[in-house]
C-alpha positions as CSV (number, residue, x, y, z in Angstrom):
1,M,-27.3,47.9,-90.4
2,K,-23.8,49.1,-89.8
3,K,-21.2,47.8,-87.1
4,Q,-21.4,51.1,-85.0
5,N,-25.1,50.7,-84.2
6,L,-25.0,47.4,-82.9
7,G,-23.7,48.5,-79.1
8,I,-26.3,51.4,-79.1
9,I,-28.9,48.8,-79.9
10,L,-27.9,46.5,-77.2
11,I,-28.3,49.4,-74.8
12,V,-31.4,50.8,-75.7
13,L,-32.8,46.6,-75.9
14,G,-31.5,46.4,-72.0
15,A,-32.8,49.7,-71.4
16,L,-36.4,48.7,-73.0
17,M,-35.9,45.0,-71.3
18,L,-35.9,47.0,-67.5
19,I,-39.0,49.4,-68.5
20,L,-41.0,46.0,-69.4
21,S,-40.4,44.4,-66.5
22,Y,-41.4,47.3,-64.5
23,F,-44.9,47.6,-66.4
24,A,-44.8,43.7,-66.5
25,D,-44.4,43.5,-62.7
26,L,-41.4,41.7,-63.2
27,V,-38.9,43.7,-61.4
28,D,-38.9,40.7,-58.4
29,Y,-37.2,38.2,-60.4
30,N,-33.7,38.7,-60.7
31,F,-32.6,36.5,-63.3
32,Y,-34.5,38.8,-65.6
33,N,-32.8,42.4,-64.2
34,I,-29.3,40.6,-64.5
35,G,-30.1,39.4,-68.2
36,A,-30.8,42.9,-68.8
37,L,-27.6,44.4,-67.0
38,I,-25.4,41.9,-68.7
39,V,-27.2,43.6,-72.1
40,I,-26.4,46.6,-71.7
41,I,-23.0,45.8,-70.3
42,A,-22.2,43.9,-73.5
43,G,-24.0,47.0,-75.7
44,I,-21.3,49.8,-74.0
45,V,-18.2,47.2,-74.6
46,T,-19.3,46.5,-78.1
47,H,-19.7,50.2,-78.7
48,I,-16.4,51.0,-77.6
49,V,-14.5,48.3,-79.5
50,V,-16.4,49.0,-82.4
51,T,-15.8,53.0,-82.3
52,K,-11.9,52.4,-81.2
53,R,-11.6,50.2,-84.2
54,S,-12.8,52.2,-86.7
């Protein structure tokens, strides 16, 4: 796996967590949604940092 794909994978993982929380009726649990938000933000930051370095 390339390092450049790590940020994109984290963003997609966070989005999948939000989609699954909707279908699994976990929307009311804030810790799950905040966790997905943190994963998405970490993915965005990782993607920016890796792209700037290469």
